[in-house]
C-alpha positions in Angstrom: -27.4 14.9 54.1 -25.6 11.7 53.3 -27.6 8.4 53.8 -25.6 5.2 53.9 -27.0 1.6 53.8 -25.4 -1.7 54.4 -26.1 -5.0 52.6 -27.8 -6.1 55.8 -30.9 -3.9 55.5 -32.2 -4.3 52.0 -35.8 -3.3 53.1 -34.6 0.1 54.3 -32.7 0.6 51.0 -35.8 -0.4 49.0 -37.9 2.1 50.9 -35.4 4.8 50.4 -35.2 4.2 46.7 -39.0 4.1 46.4 -39.3 7.8 47.4 -36.1 9.1 46.0 -36.6 11.7 43.2 -35.3 10.5 39.9 -35.3 11.7 36.3 -37.7 10.2 33.8 -36.1 7.9 31.2 -36.8 7.1 27.6 -35.3 4.4 25.4 -35.4 4.7 21.6 -34.3 2.4 18.8 -32.1 3.1 15.8 -33.3 0.5 13.2 -32.2 0.3 9.6 -33.6 -1.8 6.8 -31.5 -3.7 4.2 -31.0 -0.5 2.2 -29.7 1.4 5.2 -32.9 3.5 5.7 -33.9 4.5 9.2 -37.2 3.5 10.7 -39.2 6.5 11.9 -42.7 6.8 13.6 -45.2 9.6 13.6 -46.6 9.9 17.2 -50.3 11.0 17.5 -49.6 12.7 20.8 -47.0 15.2 19.6 -45.8 17.0 16.5 -42.9 15.7 14.4 -41.5 12.3 13.6 -39.6 10.3 16.2 -37.6 7.1 16.6 -39.5 4.0 17.8 -39.4 3.5 21.6 -40.9 5.2 24.6 -40.8 5.8 28.3 -39.1 3.4 30.7 -41.4 2.2 33.6 -40.0 0.4 36.6 -37.8 -1.8 34.4 -34.5 -1.8 32.7 -34.1 0.4 29.6 -33.5 -2.6 27.3 -36.5 -4.4 28.6 -38.6 -1.2 28.1 -37.4 -0.9 24.5 -38.2 -4.5 23.7 -41.7 -3.9 25.2 -42.3 -0.7 23.3 -41.3 -2.2 20.0 -43.7 -5.1 20.5 -46.6 -2.9 21.8 -46.3 -0.1 19.2 -45.1 -2.0 16.1 -45.5 -5.7 16.7 -41.8 -6.3 16.3 -40.8 -9.2 18.5 -37.5 -10.7 19.3 -35.3 -7.9 17.9 -31.8 -7.8 19.3 -31.1 -4.7 21.2 -27.5 -3.9 20.6 -25.1 -1.4 22.0 -25.9 2.0 23.5 -25.2 4.7 20.9 -26.1 7.9 22.8 -27.2 9.1 26.2 -28.9 12.6 26.2 -29.8 14.4 29.4 -32.4 17.2 29.6 -32.6 19.6 32.6 -35.9 19.9 34.5 -36.5 23.4 33.1 -37.4 21.9 29.7 -40.2 19.5 30.7 -40.6 20.1 34.4 -38.7 16.9 35.2 -35.1 15.9 34.5 -35.0 13.4 31.6 -32.4 10.9 30.3 -33.0 9.6 26.8 -31.0 6.6 25.5 -30.6 5.5 21.8 -29.8 1.9 21.2 -28.8 0.1 17.9 -31.6 -2.5 17.4 -31.3 -5.3 14.9 -34.4 -7.3 13.9 -33.7 -11.0 13.4 -35.2 -10.8 9.9 -36.3 -7.9 7.6 -39.5 -6.3 8.9 -41.2 -4.4 6.1 -43.6 -1.6 7.1 -46.6 -3.6 5.8 -45.9 -6.4 8.2 -45.9 -4.1 11.3 -48.9 -3.9 13.6 -49.3 -0.2 14.5 -50.7 0.8 17.8 -53.0 3.5 16.3 -53.8 5.1 19.7 -50.2 6.3 19.8 -48.9 6.2 16.2 -50.3 7.8 13.0 -47.7 6.3 10.6 -44.4 4.4 10.3 -41.9 4.6 7.4 -38.3 3.7 6.5 -36.6 7.0 5.4 -33.1 7.7 3.9 -30.7 9.0 6.6 -30.6 12.6 5.3 -34.4 12.8 5.0 -34.8 11.3 8.4 -32.7 14.0 10.0 -34.7 16.6 8.2 -38.0 15.4 9.6 -36.8 15.1 13.2 -37.3 18.1 15.5 -34.5 19.6 17.7 -33.0 18.5 20.0 -33.9 15.0 18.8 -32.2 15.7 15.4 -29.0 16.4 17.2 -29.3 13.3 19.4 -29.9 11.1 16.4 -27.0 12.7 14.5 -24.7 11.9 17.4 -26.0 8.4 17.6 -25.4 7.9 13.9 -21.8 9.1 14.2 -21.3 6.8 17.2 -22.6 3.8 15.2 -19.7 4.3 12.8 -17.2 4.2 15.7 -16.7 2.4 18.9 -18.0 5.0 21.4 -21.2 6.1 23.1 -22.2 9.8 22.6 -22.6 11.6 25.8 -24.9 14.6 25.3 -26.8 17.3 27.1 -29.8 18.6 25.1 -28.4 17.0 22.0 -25.0 18.6 22.3 -21.8 16.8 23.1 -20.6 17.2 26.7 -17.1 18.7 26.8 -14.5 16.0 27.5 -10.9 15.8 28.4 -8.6 15.5 25.4 -7.7 11.9 26.4 -11.4 11.0 26.3 -12.0 12.9 23.1 -9.4 10.9 21.3 -10.8 7.7 22.7 -14.2 8.6 21.2 -12.9 9.2 17.6 -14.3 6.7 15.1 -11.5 4.6 13.6 -11.0 1.3 11.7 -10.9 -1.9 13.6 -7.4 -3.2 13.9 -6.3 -6.8 13.6 -2.9 -8.6 13.5 -2.2 -11.8 11.6 0.8 -14.1 11.8 2.5 -15.6 8.7 4.1 -18.6 10.5 6.7 -20.7 8.7 8.9 -23.7 9.4 12.4 -24.6 8.4 11.1 -26.4 5.3 9.4 -23.3 3.9 5.9 -24.4 4.7 3.4 -22.0 6.2 0.9 -22.6 9.0 -2.8 -22.6 8.2 -5.1 -22.5 11.1 -8.4 -24.4 11.2 -10.7 -22.1 13.3 -13.9 -22.9 15.2 -15.6 -20.1 13.2 -16.3 -19.2 9.5 -13.9 -16.9 7.6 -16.4 -16.5 4.8 -17.8 -18.8 2.2 -18.0 -21.6 4.8 -14.2 -21.9 5.2 -12.8 -22.4 8.6 -9.2 -21.8 7.3 -7.2 -18.7 8.1 -4.0 -17.3 9.5 -3.4 -17.2 13.3 -4.3 -13.8 14.8 -7.1 -11.6 16.0 -8.3 -8.1 17.0 -5.8 -5.7 18.4 -6.8 -4.2 21.8 -7.0 -0.4 22.4 -3.9 -0.4 24.6 -1.7 -2.5 22.2 0.4 -2.0 19.2 -0.3 -4.4 16.3 2.9 -6.3 17.0 2.0 -6.8 20.6 -1.5 -7.8 19.6 0.1 -10.5 17.3 2.3 -11.8 20.1 -0.7 -12.0 22.5 -2.8 -13.9 19.9 0.0 -16.3 19.3 0.1 -17.1 23.0 -3.6 -17.4 23.4 -4.3 -19.3 20.2 -1.2 -21.5 19.8 0.6 -21.4 23.1 3.7 -19.8 21.5 5.1 -17.5 24.2 8.9 -17.7 23.4 8.7 -17.1 19.7 9.3 -13.4 18.7 7.1 -11.6 16.2 9.1 -10.8 13.1 8.8 -7.9 10.7 5.7 -6.4 9.1 5.2 -7.7 5.5 1.7 -6.6 4.6 -1.1 -4.2 5.6 -4.5 -4.9 4.2 -7.3 -2.4 4.5 -11.0 -3.3 4.0 -13.6 -0.6 3.8 -16.7 -0.8 6.0 -18.9 -3.7 4.8 -20.5 -6.5 6.8 -19.8 -5.0 10.3 -20.1 -1.3 9.5 -16.5 -0.6 10.4 -13.4 -0.5 8.2 -10.7 -3.1 9.1 -6.9 -2.8 8.9 -5.0 -6.1 9.2 -1.2 -6.0 9.9 0.6 -9.2 8.8 3.8 -10.2 10.6 6.3 -13.0 9.9 6.9 -15.5 12.7 9.7 -18.1 12.6 10.9 -20.2 10.9 9.8 -22.4 13.9 12.1 -25.2 15.0 10.8 -28.7 15.1 10.6 -28.4 18.9 8.6 -25.1 18.7 6.2 -26.6 16.1 5.7 -29.7 18.3 4.9 -27.5 21.3 1.9 -25.8 19.6 -1.3 -26.2 21.5 -4.7 -24.5 21.5 -5.3 -22.9 25.0 -8.4 -20.7 24.1 -10.1 -23.2 21.7 -10.5 -20.7 18.9 -8.2 -22.9 16.7 -9.1 -26.5 16.4 -6.1 -27.7 14.4 -3.1 -26.4 12.3 -1.8 -27.6 9.0 1.7 -27.1 7.6 1.3 -26.6 3.9 3.4 -25.5 1.0 2.5 -22.0 0.0 0.6 -23.0 -3.1 -1.4 -25.6 -1.1 -2.2 -23.0 1.5 -3.5 -20.6 -1.2 -5.8 -23.4 -2.5 -7.7 -23.7 0.9 -7.7 -20.1 2.2 -10.5 -17.7 1.4 -9.5 -15.3 -1.4 -8.7 -12.2 0.6 -6.8 -14.1 3.3 -5.0 -16.0 0.6 -3.9 -12.7 -1.0 -2.5 -11.6 2.4 -0.4 -14.7 2.4 0.6 -14.4 -1.3 1.7 -10.8 -1.2 3.1 -11.1 2.3 5.5 -13.9 1.0 6.5 -11.7 -1.9 7.2 -8.8 0.3 9.2 -11.1 2.6 11.3 -12.3 -0.3 11.8 -8.8 -1.8 12.5 -7.0 1.5 9.5 -4.7 1.3 6.0 -4.3 2.7 2.8 -5.0 0.7 0.2 -2.3 0.7 -3.2 -4.0 0.1 -6.8 -3.0 0.0 -9.3 -5.7 -0.1 -6.4 -8.1 -0.6 -5.2 -6.4 -3.8 -1.9 -4.4 -4.1 -2.5 -0.6 -4.3 -0.7 2.3 -5.8 3.0 2.3 -4.9 3.0 -1.2 -3.5 6.2 -3.0 -4.5 4.6 -6.4 -4.8 2.8 -5.4 -8.1 -0.3 -3.7 -9.3 -3.8 -5.2 -9.5 -4.9 -6.0 -13.1 -7.7 -3.3 -13.2 -5.0 -0.7 -12.9 -2.9 -1.9 -15.8 -3.2 -0.6 -19.3 -6.1 -1.9 -21.5 -5.4 -4.0 -24.6 -3.7 -1.9 -27.2 -3.0 0.9 -24.8 0.5 1.6 -23.2 0.7 0.7 -19.5 1.7 4.0 -17.9 2.1 3.5 -14.1 2.0 6.6 -11.9 5.4 7.8 -10.7 5.0 6.2 -7.2 4.1 2.9 -8.9 7.1 3.2 -11.2 9.4 3.7 -8.3 7.9 0.8 -6.4 8.1 -1.5 -9.4 11.7 -0.8 -10.3 14.1 -3.7 -9.7 15.4 -3.9 -6.2 18.9 -5.2 -5.5 21.2 -5.8 -2.5 24.7 -4.3 -2.9 27.8 -5.8 -1.6 31.6 -5.5 -1.9 34.4 -8.1 -1.9 38.2 -7.8 -2.0 40.6 -10.0 -4.0 43.8 -10.6 -2.0 46.6 -12.9 -2.9 49.7 -14.1 -1.1 53.3 -13.7 -2.4 52.9 -17.1 -4.2 49.8 -15.9 -6.1 47.4 -18.0 -4.1 43.9 -16.5 -3.4 43.2 -15.6 0.2 39.9 -17.0 1.4 38.2 -16.3 4.8 35.3 -17.4 6.7 33.3 -15.7 9.5 32.8 -18.8 11.7 34.6 -22.1 12.1 32.0 -24.0 10.2 31.1 -21.2 7.7 31.6 -21.1 4.0 34.9 -20.0 2.4 35.0 -16.9 0.3 36.7 -13.6 -0.4 36.5 -11.0 2.4 33.1 -9.5 1.9 30.6 -7.0 3.4 27.2 -5.5 2.6 26.9 -1.9 1.6 24.9 -0.2 4.4 22.3 2.4 3.8 24.0 5.7 3.0 27.3 3.9 2.5 29.4 3.2 -0.6 30.9 0.0 -2.1 34.4 1.1 -1.3 33.5 1.7 2.3 32.1 -1.8 2.6 35.3 -3.2 1.0 37.4 -1.4 3.5 35.2 -2.7 6.3 35.5 -6.3 5.0 39.3 -6.4 4.9 39.5 -4.6 8.3 37.2 -7.2 9.9 38.9 -10.2 8.3 42.5 -9.3 7.5 43.3 -6.2 9.6 43.7 -2.5 8.9 47.0 -2.9 7.0 45.4 -4.4 3.9 44.9 -1.7 1.2 41.9 -1.5 -1.2 42.9 -0.6 -4.7 41.0 -0.4 -8.0 37.8 -2.0 -9.0 38.3 -5.4 -10.7 34.7 -6.4 -11.5 31.0 -5.6 -11.0 28.9 -8.8 -10.8 25.1 -8.9 -11.2 23.7 -11.9 -9.4 20.1 -12.5 -10.4 17.6 -13.1 -7.6 16.6 -16.8 -7.0 12.9 -17.8 -7.3 11.1 -18.6 -4.1 7.5 -19.2 -2.9 4.5 -18.3 -5.0 6.4 -16.8 -8.0 8.3 -14.3 -5.9 12.0 -13.8 -6.4 14.7 -12.9 -3.9 16.3 -9.6 -4.7 19.2 -9.5 -7.1 22.6 -8.5 -5.8 25.3 -6.2 -7.2 28.7 -7.2 -6.0 31.7 -4.9 -6.4 35.1 -6.7 -6.3 38.2 -4.6 -5.5 41.9 -5.3 -5.7 43.4 -5.9 -2.3 46.9 -6.5 -3.6 49.4 -9.0 -2.1 49.2 -10.0 1.6 52.5 -8.9 3.2 52.4 -11.3 6.1 50.1 -12.9 8.7 51.2 -11.0 11.8 48.4 -8.4 11.4 45.7 -10.8 10.2 42.7 -10.8 12.5 41.8 -14.3 13.7 44.9 -15.7 12.2 44.5 -18.9 14.1 43.9 -22.2 12.2 40.7 -22.3 10.1 40.0 -18.5 10.0 41.7 -18.0 6.6 43.6 -19.9 3.9 45.5 -19.4 0.7 44.2 -21.4 -2.3 46.0 -21.9 -5.7 44.0 -20.7 -8.7 43.9 -24.3 -10.0 42.1 -25.4 -6.8 39.4 -22.7 -6.7 36.7 -25.1 -8.1 37.2 -27.4 -5.1 37.2 -24.6 -2.6 34.3 -22.4 -3.8 30.9 -22.8 -5.4 31.1 -22.7 -9.2 29.8 -19.1 -9.6 32.2 -17.8 -6.9 35.2 -19.6 -8.4 34.4 -18.3 -11.9 34.2 -14.7 -10.5 37.6 -15.0 -8.8 39.2 -16.3 -12.0 37.8 -13.3 -14.0 39.1 -10.9 -11.3 42.6 -12.5 -11.5 42.6 -12.1 -15.2 41.4 -8.4 -15.0 44.2 -7.7 -12.5 46.7 -9.3 -14.8 45.5 -7.4 -17.9 45.3 -4.1 -16.1 42.6 -3.0 -18.5 40.0 -1.9 -15.9 37.0 -3.5 -14.3 35.0 -6.3 -16.1 31.2 -6.6 -16.2 30.0 -10.0 -14.9 26.7 -11.8 -14.8 26.5 -14.6 -12.3 30.4 -14.8 -12.2 30.9 -14.9 -15.9 31.5 -12.2 -18.6 28.2 -10.5 -19.3 28.9 -10.4 -23.1 29.0 -14.2 -23.0 
């Protein structure tokens, strides 16, 4: 029979609940000491060791657990944490259906056994026991229940049990119950002057420092990138600034909070002056922001957060991703190896093959084409009306070749009728230094002979300002010094017909 009650008759509902059959309930505490040992009690009214706790009267389970800890052990004011396990027993076992709950409990200060006040009518002994020994002492099905609670304490779920065994779940639920690292996303926000944004938070990042990077925990339904975007909106009011590329992943093993933590660091910006001026603090977690030079930021950030910034900036400059653990580069990370992994004094430094590949010099690859007009003047182009002048040029795409890039460059700037002949020069352009000792990748530029321009009828964008022909004597005025020197060497190589020359920064390498 179905009985329904409305909110208008609370007395009838109370009377109904007073006689309604219900399972008995127990609440137990999983308490660890500073060494990670588990607190066990030896009840006088039954065989075998047990967790602290007891039966729930007409009260809430948490209230019952707090009462039992005070009555049986004299532990007062302990913080009852999250529910780790719920175990049901059918009435055939004890004559009544039973529900047993196991909670994580955290005393506010260490409580050694000698300071506990045992209720000797119910307890014979109390002891902190290593985890493996504790499980050996517990009887079944309590052993299975506590084992499930310990597993749950390492993850984010509550174990649902029946007689100590996991209740079958749908695959979606099973995956949701898997223990996993906590996930956070941090933003490396920069401005047009190369400064980075350091946030002053309302909480401590360790060592008494309130300084950190914007960001926070990633929610279960989010990707790290979406989590970073949400945190930027909540903490800084930035809703129209896209999250850039991933530059670092820092993994920290379980430590203070009993869970491992993975932090994904994304670039954001550079912000315009208007975007920087629009920063506000909607949720109050950030109190202020400071725009600092990278070295200034490293001086105020806690060590591990500072390393995320340091190696994130290097990865940004070098076009890679930093693989960190505890803030230090790990095997195969292209941003360098931590000092403990390098060779000792007097011993050769022999990196592993994956480290060797990661540490090899990285370089961009490009192609340019030297084209002259019938008067011997050098043809220069520019991609936009206010862009820089230079030879037709293109990057070598992944899987492509320099010659394919050269063909694409002349097709885009001068039209398909321009041929691409032999190689005139290979120029190695060293990477420029940038923030925190990192260097932009070097570039290898292949310069090909495009011959003599036959006419302008087929030239793409042949309107005023899209291309020009410059006499060799005027190259220094039309191009940066390094580019002008490179063009002169290519003109000389074409004239000599002795093959391609090797250049370093536009000048002969042997010089």
